[in-house]
ROFI-683410 format. One record per residue (C-alpha): x, y, z; residue in one letter; residue number from 0. Coordinates in Angstrom, 1 decimal, padded with zeros to 4 digits, always signed. Layout:
ROFI-683410
VEXLO     px     py     pz code pos
VEXLO      X      Y      Z    a NUM
...
end
This chain:
ROFI-683410
VEXLO     px     py     pz code pos
VEXLO -013.8 +031.8 -007.9    m   0
VEXLO -010.4 +030.9 -006.0    l   1
VEXLO -008.3 +033.4 -004.2    s   2
VEXLO -004.5 +033.4 -005.8    a   3
VEXLO -003.0 +031.7 -002.5    p   4
VEXLO -005.6 +028.9 -002.5    l   5
VEXLO -005.1 +028.3 -006.3    q   6
VEXLO -001.4 +028.2 -006.0    r   7
VEXLO -001.9 +025.5 -003.1    m   8
VEXLO -004.4 +023.7 -005.2    l   9
VEXLO -002.5 +023.0 -008.4    f  10
VEXLO +001.1 +022.9 -006.7    g  11
VEXLO +001.9 +026.3 -008.3    l  12
VEXLO +003.9 +027.3 -005.0    g  13
VEXLO +005.3 +026.1 -001.7    d  14
VEXLO +004.1 +028.6 +000.6    e  15
VEXLO +001.9 +026.0 +002.3    h  16
VEXLO +004.4 +023.5 +003.1    v  17
VEXLO +007.3 +023.0 +005.4    i  18
VEXLO +010.5 +021.0 +005.8    l  19
VEXLO +010.8 +017.4 +007.4    e  20
VEXLO +014.3 +017.4 +008.5    p  21
VEXLO +014.9 +013.7 +008.3    q  22
VEXLO +014.1 +013.3 +004.7    s  23
VEXLO +014.4 +016.8 +003.3    g  24
VEXLO +010.9 +016.5 +002.0    q  25
VEXLO +008.2 +019.2 +002.2    l  26
VEXLO +005.1 +018.5 +003.6    l  27
VEXLO +001.8 +020.2 +004.9    h  28
VEXLO +002.4 +021.3 +008.6    p  29
VEXLO -000.6 +019.2 +009.6    e  30
VEXLO +000.6 +016.1 +007.6    a  31
VEXLO +003.9 +016.8 +009.1    l  32
VEXLO +002.7 +016.5 +012.7    v  33
VEXLO +000.5 +013.3 +012.0    a  34
VEXLO +003.5 +011.7 +010.4    f  35
VEXLO +005.7 +012.4 +013.2    e  36
VEXLO +003.3 +011.1 +015.7    r  37
VEXLO +002.9 +007.9 +013.9    l  38
VEXLO +006.6 +007.5 +013.2    r  39
VEXLO +007.3 +007.5 +017.0    a  40
VEXLO +004.8 +004.5 +017.4    d  41
VEXLO +006.6 +002.9 +014.6    a  42
VEXLO +010.0 +003.3 +015.9    r  43
VEXLO +008.5 +002.1 +019.2    a  44
VEXLO +007.8 -001.3 +017.2    a  45
VEXLO +010.8 -001.6 +015.7    g  46
VEXLO +010.4 +000.5 +012.3    f  47
VEXLO +012.0 +003.8 +011.0    d  48
VEXLO +009.5 +005.4 +008.6    p  49
VEXLO +011.3 +007.6 +005.9    l  50
VEXLO +009.3 +009.9 +003.7    v  51
VEXLO +010.9 +009.5 -000.1    v  52
VEXLO +008.5 +011.8 -001.9    s  53
VEXLO +006.3 +014.5 -000.6    g  54
VEXLO +005.3 +017.8 -002.1    f  55
VEXLO +005.6 +018.0 -006.1    r  56
VEXLO +004.8 +021.3 -007.7    d  57
VEXLO +002.7 +021.5 -011.0    f  58
VEXLO +005.8 +022.1 -013.2    e  59
VEXLO +008.0 +019.2 -012.2    r  60
VEXLO +004.6 +016.9 -012.9    q  61
VEXLO +004.1 +018.6 -016.3    r  62
VEXLO +007.7 +017.8 -017.4    v  63
VEXLO +007.1 +014.2 -016.4    i  64
VEXLO +003.8 +014.1 -018.3    w  65
VEXLO +005.1 +015.8 -021.2    n  66
VEXLO +008.1 +013.4 -021.5    r  67
VEXLO +006.2 +010.6 -021.2    k  68
VEXLO +003.8 +011.6 -023.8    a  69
VEXLO +006.6 +012.1 -026.1    a  70
VEXLO +008.1 +008.7 -025.7    g  71
VEXLO +011.1 +010.2 -023.9    l  72
VEXLO +010.4 +008.5 -020.8    r  73
VEXLO +009.0 +004.8 -020.2    p  74
VEXLO +004.9 +004.3 -020.2    v  75
VEXLO +004.0 +001.1 -018.7    l  76
VEXLO +000.7 -000.8 -018.8    d  77
VEXLO -001.1 -002.5 -015.8    s  78
VEXLO +001.7 -005.2 -015.7    e  79
VEXLO +004.3 -002.9 -015.5    g  80
VEXLO +005.4 -003.8 -019.1    r  81
VEXLO +006.6 -001.0 -021.6    e  82
VEXLO +004.6 +000.6 -024.2    l  83
VEXLO +005.6 +002.0 -027.5    d  84
VEXLO +003.6 +005.4 -027.6    v  85
VEXLO +004.2 +005.5 -031.3    a  86
VEXLO +001.6 +002.7 -031.7    q  87
VEXLO -001.2 +004.0 -029.3    l  88
VEXLO -003.6 +006.8 -030.0    s  89
VEXLO -003.7 +010.0 -028.2    p  90
VEXLO -006.4 +008.5 -025.9    e  91
VEXLO -004.6 +005.7 -025.2    q  92
VEXLO -001.5 +007.3 -024.3    t  93
VEXLO -003.0 +009.7 -021.7    a  94
VEXLO -004.9 +006.8 -020.1    f  95
VEXLO -001.6 +004.7 -020.1    a  96
VEXLO +000.2 +007.5 -018.2    i  97
VEXLO -002.6 +008.2 -015.8    l  98
VEXLO -002.2 +004.4 -014.4    r  99
VEXLO +001.0 +005.3 -013.0    w 100
VEXLO +001.8 +009.1 -013.2    s 101
VEXLO -000.7 +012.0 -011.8    a 102
VEXLO -002.0 +014.4 -014.3    l 103
VEXLO -000.5 +017.9 -013.8    p 104
VEXLO -003.0 +019.7 -011.5    g 105
VEXLO -004.5 +016.8 -010.3    g 106
VEXLO -001.5 +015.2 -008.2    s 107
VEXLO -002.6 +015.1 -004.2    r 108
VEXLO +001.3 +015.7 -003.8    h 109
VEXLO +000.8 +019.3 -004.8    h 110
VEXLO -001.0 +019.9 -001.5    w 111
VEXLO +001.6 +018.5 +000.8    g 112
VEXLO -000.9 +016.4 +002.6    t 113
VEXLO +000.1 +013.2 +000.5    d 114
VEXLO +003.6 +011.6 +000.7    f 115
VEXLO +005.4 +008.3 +000.0    d 116
VEXLO +006.9 +006.4 +002.8    v 117
VEXLO +009.0 +003.4 +003.2    v 118
VEXLO +011.1 +001.9 +006.3    d 119
VEXLO +014.7 +002.8 +006.3    a 120
VEXLO +015.5 +000.5 +008.9    g 121
VEXLO +014.9 -002.3 +006.4    a 122
VEXLO +017.0 -001.1 +003.8    m 123
VEXLO +020.8 -002.2 +003.3    p 124
VEXLO +023.3 +000.6 +002.7    r 125
VEXLO +023.0 +002.4 -000.4    d 126
VEXLO +019.5 +001.0 -001.4    y 127
VEXLO +017.6 +003.2 -003.6    q 128
VEXLO +013.5 +002.7 -003.0    p 129
VEXLO +011.9 +002.2 -006.2    q 130
VEXLO +008.2 +002.3 -005.1    l 131
VEXLO +007.4 -001.0 -006.8    t 132
VEXLO +004.5 -003.3 -005.8    p 133
VEXLO +007.1 -005.8 -005.3    q 134
VEXLO +009.0 -003.9 -002.5    e 135
VEXLO +005.7 -003.1 -000.3    v 136
VEXLO +004.0 -006.8 -000.7    a 137
VEXLO +003.8 -008.5 +002.4    d 138
VEXLO +006.8 -010.4 +001.6    t 139
VEXLO +008.7 -007.4 +000.1    g 140
VEXLO +011.7 -005.4 +001.7    i 141
VEXLO +009.0 -003.1 +003.3    f 142
VEXLO +006.4 -005.6 +004.0    g 143
VEXLO +006.4 -005.9 +007.5    p 144
VEXLO +006.1 -002.2 +008.2    f 145
VEXLO +003.3 -001.8 +005.9    h 146
VEXLO +001.5 -004.7 +007.7    c 147
VEXLO +002.0 -003.0 +010.9    w 148
VEXLO +000.7 +000.2 +009.3    l 149
VEXLO -002.4 -001.5 +007.7    d 150
VEXLO -003.2 -002.6 +011.6    e 151
VEXLO -003.0 +000.9 +012.9    r 152
VEXLO -005.1 +002.3 +009.9    i 153
VEXLO -007.7 -000.3 +010.5    a 154
VEXLO -007.8 +000.3 +014.2    a 155
VEXLO -008.1 +004.4 +013.5    g 156
VEXLO -005.0 +004.5 +014.9    e 157
VEXLO -003.0 +006.7 +012.2    s 158
VEXLO -003.6 +009.9 +013.2    y 159
VEXLO -005.7 +011.0 +010.3    g 160
VEXLO -003.4 +009.2 +008.0    l 161
VEXLO -004.8 +006.8 +005.3    f 162
VEXLO -004.2 +005.0 +001.7    r 163
VEXLO -006.0 +006.8 -000.9    p 164
VEXLO -004.7 +004.1 -003.3    y 165
VEXLO -005.4 +001.2 -001.3    a 166
VEXLO -007.2 -000.8 -003.7    e 167
VEXLO -007.5 -000.9 -007.5    d 168
VEXLO -010.7 +001.3 -008.5    r 169
VEXLO -010.2 +001.2 -012.4    g 170
VEXLO -008.0 +004.2 -012.2    g 171
VEXLO -004.5 +004.8 -010.3    v 172
VEXLO -002.8 +001.5 -009.5    a 173
VEXLO -002.6 +000.5 -005.9    p 174
VEXLO +000.2 +002.4 -004.3    e 175
VEXLO +000.6 +000.9 -000.8    r 176
VEXLO +003.4 +003.5 -000.2    w 177
VEXLO +001.1 +006.3 -000.8    h 178
VEXLO -000.3 +008.3 +002.4    l 179
VEXLO -002.6 +011.1 +003.0    s 180
VEXLO -003.9 +013.1 +005.8    y 181
VEXLO -007.2 +012.9 +005.3    a 182
VEXLO -008.8 +016.1 +007.0    p 183
VEXLO -007.0 +018.6 +004.7    r 184
VEXLO -006.8 +016.4 +001.6    a 185
VEXLO -010.6 +015.8 +001.8    w 186
VEXLO -011.2 +019.8 +001.8    e 187
VEXLO -009.0 +020.4 -001.1    l 188
VEXLO -010.6 +017.8 -003.1    q 189
VEXLO -014.1 +019.6 -002.8    q 190
VEXLO -012.2 +022.6 -004.4    l 191
VEXLO -010.7 +020.5 -007.4    l 192
VEXLO -013.3 +020.5 -009.8    t 193
VEXLO -012.9 +019.1 -013.1    p 194
VEXLO -013.8 +022.6 -014.5    e 195
VEXLO -010.9 +024.1 -012.8    r 196
VEXLO -008.4 +021.5 -013.5    l 197
VEXLO -009.1 +021.8 -017.2    c 198
VEXLO -009.1 +025.5 -017.1    e 199
VEXLO -005.3 +025.3 -015.4    q 200
VEXLO -004.1 +022.6 -018.2    l 201
VEXLO -005.1 +024.8 -020.7    q 202
VEXLO -003.0 +027.9 -019.4    s 203
VEXLO +000.2 +025.8 -019.6    c 204
VEXLO +001.9 +023.9 -022.7    e 205
VEXLO +000.7 +020.3 -021.8    l 206
VEXLO +001.2 +017.4 -024.5    e 207
VEXLO -002.4 +015.6 -025.1    l 208
VEXLO -004.1 +018.5 -023.4    c 209
VEXLO -006.8 +018.7 -025.9    d 210
VEXLO -007.4 +014.9 -025.5    t 211
VEXLO -007.3 +015.0 -021.5    v 212
VEXLO -009.9 +017.8 -021.6    c 213
VEXLO -012.5 +016.2 -023.9    a 214
VEXLO -012.3 +013.3 -021.7    r 215
VEXLO -012.1 +015.4 -018.5    i 216
VEXLO -015.0 +014.0 -016.4    d 217
VEXLO -014.1 +010.4 -016.7    e 218
VEXLO -010.4 +011.2 -016.0    i 219
VEXLO -011.4 +013.1 -013.1    y 220
VEXLO -013.6 +010.1 -011.9    a 221
VEXLO -011.2 +007.6 -012.4    r 222
VEXLO -007.6 +009.0 -011.9    f 223
VEXLO -008.2 +012.2 -009.5    v 224
VEXLO -011.3 +012.1 -007.2    q 225
VEXLO -010.7 +009.6 -004.2    v 226
VEXLO -014.3 +008.6 -003.2    p 227
VEXLO -015.7 +010.1 +000.0    d 228
VEXLO -016.1 +006.7 +001.6    h 229
VEXLO -012.2 +006.0 +001.5    c 230
VEXLO -011.6 +008.9 +003.9    y 231
VEXLO -011.7 +007.9 +007.4    p 232
VEXLO -014.4 +010.0 +009.3    n 233
VEXLO -015.9 +011.3 +006.2    v 234
VEXLO -019.6 +010.5 +005.6    n 235
end
């Protein structure tokens, strides 16, 4: 059984485990913040200005996003980014379509504060609002040069424990080049986040499609929650 503080951290039920990143106003795990600050110093020396645009997200925020998508009140997209009509989908089809682009409440790595989304503020025109789209982070996109530089740092093992958990399409979460994770703490927390614990947490709140999700929790966990060990740097 998990202690109360560890359960709150694992599922994003509180923010006691995160601290403020002053430039962005986002909350990060302290160790993730140290790694980001070291990486940012290197990036600035190379002519970039990394900015965190999304850090810690709590369970309730993720639950609201999920429920609004399940109810058709927010867009649900297919793998090509086209909007779907959830009224024409089965409950299973709706759940899996949401999971392609949005984390399951309780299954989001952003709950831990170890994970955050980053862009290059130095490349943005005034009043530009990052959308976190594949086009922005493509090699030819507005943030492409920064992410190409970051790819080289990660490949060389010079990213201070930060890596891309969704660097490639493994048949679950769509690739997110903007998403970085602090491997040492994220890997430890992932070991605690079992399908059984996740389902128990979901059944304790008002979640649309909860029965559908829990009926397929093992598949959902493998495809949309778990990041394989081989993706983590220095984890065998």
